[in-house]
N, CA, C and O of each residue as an XYZ file, in Angstrom:
200
protein
N      96.236     96.969     88.711
C      96.086     96.364     90.019
C      94.603     96.108     90.266
O      93.770     96.987     90.044
N      94.286     94.936     90.713
C      92.890     94.609     90.995
C      92.515     95.070     92.381
O      93.390     95.361     93.196
N      91.236     95.142     92.662
C      90.760     95.573     93.971
C      91.281     94.658     95.066
O      91.509     95.114     96.187
N      91.471     93.393     94.773
C      91.969     92.447     95.766
C      93.407     92.743     96.173
O      93.822     92.384     97.275
N      94.175     93.396     95.293
C      95.570     93.678     95.566
C      95.774     95.011     96.274
O      96.885     95.301     96.718
N      94.750     95.816     96.389
C      94.875     97.119     97.027
C      94.798     96.953     98.535
O      93.968     96.205     99.050
N      95.673     97.659     99.230
C      95.624     97.606    100.688
C      95.087     98.928    101.206
O      95.296     99.977    100.597
N      94.397     98.869    102.329
C      93.815    100.081    102.877
C      94.848    100.852    103.664
O      95.909    100.340    104.022
N      94.507    102.091    103.921
C      95.337    103.000    104.697
C      95.689    102.370    106.043
O      94.877    101.646    106.620
N      96.887    102.639    106.542
C      97.343    102.078    107.813
C      96.653    102.695    109.029
O      96.727    102.141    110.125
N      95.989    103.826    108.849
C      95.221    104.421    109.950
C      93.976    103.557    110.109
O      93.131    103.527    109.215
N      93.852    102.870    111.209
C      92.862    101.810    111.387
C      91.426    102.195    111.016
O      90.778    101.428    110.305
N      90.893    103.340    111.458
C      89.498    103.624    111.096
C      89.311    104.084    109.642
O      88.174    104.205    109.184
N      90.381    104.337    108.923
C      90.295    104.821    107.543
C      90.039    103.659    106.577
O      90.613    102.580    106.722
N      89.169    103.897    105.590
C      88.866    102.864    104.601
C      89.433    103.194    103.223
O      89.159    102.482    102.257
N      90.214    104.258    103.122
C      90.798    104.680    101.840
C      91.949    103.758    101.420
O      92.541    103.060    102.244
N      92.242    103.774    100.138
C      93.401    103.073     99.591
C      94.466    104.132     99.331
O      94.232    105.058     98.555
N      95.627    104.014     99.962
C      96.677    105.016     99.783
C      97.299    104.941     98.393
O      97.166    103.927     97.707
N      97.980    106.015     97.973
C      98.690    105.973     96.692
C      99.710    104.837     96.681
O     100.186    104.414     97.734
N     100.032    104.359     95.522
C     100.983    103.267     95.371
C     102.290    103.563     96.112
O     102.883    104.629     95.944
N     102.720    102.623     96.918
C     103.967    102.761     97.656
C     103.841    103.520     98.964
O     104.818    103.646     99.703
N     102.662    104.024     99.256
C     102.446    104.783    100.491
C     101.717    103.928    101.516
O     100.996    102.996    101.160
N     101.910    104.250    102.791
C     101.258    103.536    103.879
C      99.946    104.216    104.272
O      99.007    103.554    104.714
N      99.885    105.541    104.108
C      98.715    106.334    104.489
C      98.143    107.056    103.271
O      98.857    107.326    102.305
N      96.837    107.367    103.329
C      96.179    108.036    102.207
C      96.338    109.549    102.249
O      96.137    110.223    101.239
N      96.700    110.088    103.416
C      96.782    111.537    103.565
C      97.688    111.899    104.733
O      98.071    111.045    105.533
N      98.022    113.186    104.814
C      98.824    113.666    105.932
C      98.048    113.509    107.242
O      98.636    113.213    108.282
N      96.730    113.709    107.192
C      95.898    113.529    108.383
C      96.105    112.139    108.967
O      96.349    111.991    110.164
N      96.006    111.123    108.118
C      96.141    109.739    108.587
C      97.563    109.437    109.040
O      97.763    108.702    110.006
N      98.537    109.991    108.358
C      99.922    109.769    108.770
C     100.157    110.370    110.153
O     100.816    109.755    110.991
N      99.628    111.556    110.396
C      99.772    112.192    111.700
C      99.038    111.399    112.780
O      99.493    111.337    113.922
N      97.907    110.795    112.423
C      97.132    110.009    113.376
C      97.819    108.683    113.677
O      97.679    108.146    114.776
N      98.558    108.155    112.713
C      99.287    106.909    112.904
C      98.419    105.682    112.740
O      97.292    105.767    112.252
N      98.941    104.552    113.144
C      98.226    103.294    112.979
C      97.741    102.734    114.309
O      97.437    101.545    114.413
N      97.672    103.577    115.308
C      97.152    103.162    116.606
C      95.626    103.178    116.570
O      95.028    104.027    115.909
N      95.016    102.272    117.258
C      93.558    102.186    117.295
C      93.039    103.076    118.425
O      92.682    102.587    119.497
N      93.000    104.387    118.174
C      92.569    105.334    119.191
C      91.300    106.071    118.783
O      90.656    106.700    119.624
N      90.938    106.005    117.528
C      89.780    106.729    117.020
C      88.754    105.749    116.473
O      89.102    104.640    116.066
N      87.500    106.156    116.462
C      86.453    105.296    115.911
C      86.005    105.765    114.537
O      85.253    105.066    113.857
N      86.463    106.948    114.121
C      86.118    107.471    112.807
C      87.340    108.139    112.216
O      88.244    108.552    112.943
N      87.370    108.245    110.911
C      88.495    108.878    110.224
C      88.084    110.275    109.792
O      86.941    110.488    109.388
N      88.983    111.207    109.871
C      88.708    112.581    109.470
C      89.592    113.041    108.331
O      89.913    114.225    108.234
N      89.993    112.113    107.461
C      90.912    112.487    106.379
C      90.254    113.367    105.322
O      90.944    114.048    104.563
N      88.925    113.354    105.269
C      88.218    114.213    104.324
C      87.935    113.587    102.975
O      87.284    114.216    102.141
N      88.396    112.380    102.731
C      88.122    111.709    101.458
C      86.686    111.186    101.432
O      86.153    110.817    102.478
N      86.054    111.148    100.268
C      84.665    110.688    100.172
C      84.407    109.299    100.772
O      83.339    109.059    101.335
N      85.355    108.406    100.658
C      85.176    107.054    101.193
C      85.003    107.055    102.704
O      84.372    106.153    103.254
N      85.548    108.046    103.376
C      85.482    108.102    104.835
C      84.412    109.060    105.338
O      84.217    109.176    106.548
N      83.723    109.739    104.454
C      82.653    110.641    104.870
C      81.431    109.817    105.211
O      80.823    109.192    104.343
N      81.078    109.825    106.490
C      79.933    109.022    106.935
C      78.949    109.880    107.667
O      77.917    109.386    108.121
């Protein structure tokens, strides 16, 4: 799969790419959902550490 075909996590502030077939990259993001309520992601993955 090329980078162009990868979709980002459904949690809006998250920039991670979830595992194949998944909507979220982690349980944290799944619990947070896809609502735009946060300005930063706390999933703990290096891509989201700012």
